[in-house]
C-alpha positions as CSV (number, residue, x, y, z in Angstrom):
1,M,28.8,55.8,28.3
2,S,30.3,56.3,24.8
3,V,32.0,53.5,22.9
4,S,33.9,54.1,19.6
5,P,33.8,50.9,17.5
6,S,36.7,50.1,15.2
7,A,34.3,50.6,12.3
8,S,34.0,54.3,12.9
9,V,35.5,56.9,10.5
10,S,38.8,58.4,11.6
11,P,38.8,62.0,12.6
12,A,40.9,62.9,9.6
13,A,38.3,61.7,7.1
14,P,36.5,64.4,5.1
15,A,33.2,65.4,6.6
16,Q,30.6,64.3,4.0
17,A,27.0,63.6,4.7
18,P,26.7,59.9,4.8
19,T,24.1,58.3,2.6
20,Q,21.6,55.6,3.6
21,A,23.9,53.0,2.0
22,D,26.9,54.4,4.1
23,L,24.8,54.1,7.3
24,L,23.7,50.6,6.4
25,D,27.3,49.6,5.8
26,F,28.3,51.2,9.1
27,V,25.7,49.3,11.1
28,R,26.7,46.0,9.3
29,R,30.4,46.4,10.2
30,T,29.6,47.5,13.7
31,A,27.2,44.6,14.4
32,A,30.0,42.2,13.3
33,D,32.2,43.5,16.2
34,A,31.5,40.6,18.6
35,E,33.5,42.3,21.4
36,L,31.4,45.5,21.2
37,I,28.1,43.6,21.0
38,A,29.1,41.5,24.1
39,S,30.0,44.7,26.0
40,L,26.4,46.1,26.0
41,P,24.9,45.7,29.5
42,L,21.5,44.1,29.2
43,D,18.6,44.8,31.6
44,P,15.7,42.4,31.9
45,E,13.3,45.4,32.7
46,G,14.0,47.9,29.9
47,R,16.0,48.8,26.8
48,T,19.7,49.7,27.3
49,W,21.8,51.7,24.9
50,V,25.3,53.0,24.3
51,R,26.0,56.0,22.0
52,L,28.6,55.2,19.3
53,E,30.6,57.4,17.0
54,G,28.9,57.1,13.6
55,P,30.4,57.9,10.2
56,G,30.5,61.5,8.8
57,G,29.0,63.1,11.9
58,S,26.1,60.7,12.1
59,E,24.5,59.7,15.4
60,A,24.8,56.0,16.2
61,W,23.5,53.7,19.0
62,L,23.9,50.1,20.2
63,I,20.6,49.1,21.7
64,G,19.6,46.1,23.9
65,W,16.0,44.9,23.7
66,P,14.7,42.7,26.6
67,P,12.0,40.2,25.7
68,G,8.7,41.8,24.8
69,S,10.0,45.3,24.4
70,G,9.4,47.8,21.6
71,T,9.6,51.4,20.6
72,G,6.0,52.2,19.8
73,W,5.2,54.1,16.6
74,H,7.6,56.9,15.8
75,D,9.6,58.6,13.2
76,H,13.0,60.3,13.0
77,A,11.9,63.5,11.4
78,D,14.3,64.8,8.8
79,S,17.0,62.2,9.5
80,V,17.7,59.2,7.2
81,G,18.9,56.0,9.0
82,A,19.7,52.4,9.1
83,F,19.6,49.6,11.7
84,L,20.6,46.0,11.8
85,T,20.0,43.2,14.3
86,A,23.3,42.1,15.8
87,A,21.8,39.4,18.1
88,G,18.3,37.8,18.4
89,E,15.5,38.9,16.1
90,L,13.5,42.1,15.8
91,K,10.3,42.9,13.9
92,E,9.6,46.2,12.2
93,N,6.1,47.4,11.4
94,S,6.2,50.4,9.1
95,L,3.9,52.5,6.9
96,A,4.5,52.6,3.2
97,A,3.1,56.1,3.0
98,R,4.7,59.6,3.3
99,L,3.0,61.6,6.0
100,P,2.9,65.3,6.2
101,S,5.9,66.5,8.2
102,H,3.8,68.9,10.3
103,G,0.5,70.6,10.7
104,W,-1.6,67.6,11.7
105,K,-2.6,65.7,14.9
106,T,-4.7,62.8,13.6
107,L,-4.6,61.0,10.2
108,E,-6.7,58.2,8.8
109,L,-4.4,55.8,7.0
110,E,-5.4,54.3,3.7
111,E,-5.8,50.5,3.4
112,G,-2.6,48.7,2.3
113,V,0.0,51.0,3.8
114,D,1.2,48.5,6.5
115,R,4.5,46.7,6.1
116,E,6.0,44.0,8.3
117,R,9.7,42.9,8.3
118,R,11.4,40.2,10.3
119,L,15.0,41.1,11.0
120,P,16.9,38.1,12.4
121,T,20.6,38.4,13.3
122,G,22.6,40.0,10.5
123,K,19.5,41.5,8.7
124,G,18.8,45.2,8.7
125,R,17.6,48.0,6.5
126,A,18.0,51.7,5.6
127,F,15.2,54.2,5.5
128,G,14.5,57.7,4.4
129,H,13.2,60.9,5.9
130,H,9.9,60.8,7.9
131,H,9.9,57.0,8.0
132,V,7.1,56.0,10.5
133,H,7.7,52.6,12.2
134,E,7.8,50.6,15.4
135,V,10.5,48.1,16.3
136,L,9.7,45.1,18.5
137,N,11.5,42.2,20.2
138,E,8.6,39.7,20.2
139,S,10.7,36.9,21.9
140,T,9.5,35.9,25.3
141,E,12.9,34.6,26.3
142,E,15.8,36.2,24.4
143,H,17.3,39.7,24.4
144,A,17.9,41.2,21.0
145,I,20.7,43.7,20.2
146,S,20.8,46.1,17.3
147,V,22.9,48.9,15.9
148,H,21.3,52.1,14.6
149,A,22.7,55.2,12.8
150,Y,21.0,58.5,11.7
151,Y,22.0,61.5,9.7
152,P,21.7,64.3,10.4
153,P,21.9,63.5,14.2
154,L,18.3,63.3,15.4
155,P,16.7,66.7,15.7
156,Q,13.6,65.1,17.2
157,I,11.5,62.0,17.4
158,R,7.8,62.2,16.9
159,R,5.8,59.6,18.8
160,Y,2.4,58.3,17.6
161,S,-0.4,56.2,18.9
162,R,-2.3,53.9,16.5
163,T,-5.8,52.5,16.7
164,G,-6.8,50.7,13.5
165,P,-6.4,53.1,10.6
166,M,-6.1,56.1,12.9
167,L,-2.6,57.5,13.6
168,R,-2.3,60.3,16.2
169,L,0.7,62.4,16.9
170,E,1.1,62.2,20.7
171,Q,4.5,63.7,21.5
172,V,7.6,65.3,20.1
173,E,10.9,64.5,21.8
174,R,14.1,66.4,21.5
175,P,17.7,65.1,22.0
176,E,17.8,66.3,25.6
177,D,14.8,64.0,26.4
178,W,16.8,60.8,25.6
179,Q,20.5,61.6,26.0
């Protein structure tokens, strides 16, 4: 199902690559669309999502997070992005370290690279290329809803496992795996 929020760029707008700031502005404006946020079907068993029309050819998603759900560690490869919590609260764990983009299976992370952010309703962030993170809804009772945008549209998502300082590349997903 595809929904075009009122915050999307009109088809006549020039096609320029959106910046991280443009994507963050888009997710902010889209999250403020109460009718759109309320239209997302929520499932108590798993995440739900609706694809949105993002600015400047970006890929955008409205995502519902049931209590206790999360993404696991991953990155968005060569895409930059932004996301914002539209309802509830999300937690983001991330790495403040640039990892090699390819050619490795296991890395030992240095001490001090872990970052944690709480993102209550109305809070979000933008991120650059190869940003490794996990996003969680730690609530035991409430769904969370968020808006995400990526540019260029996601060429792949790399999924990782983590045990202490060891980060291991487990899987590479392509768009056909999640659309």
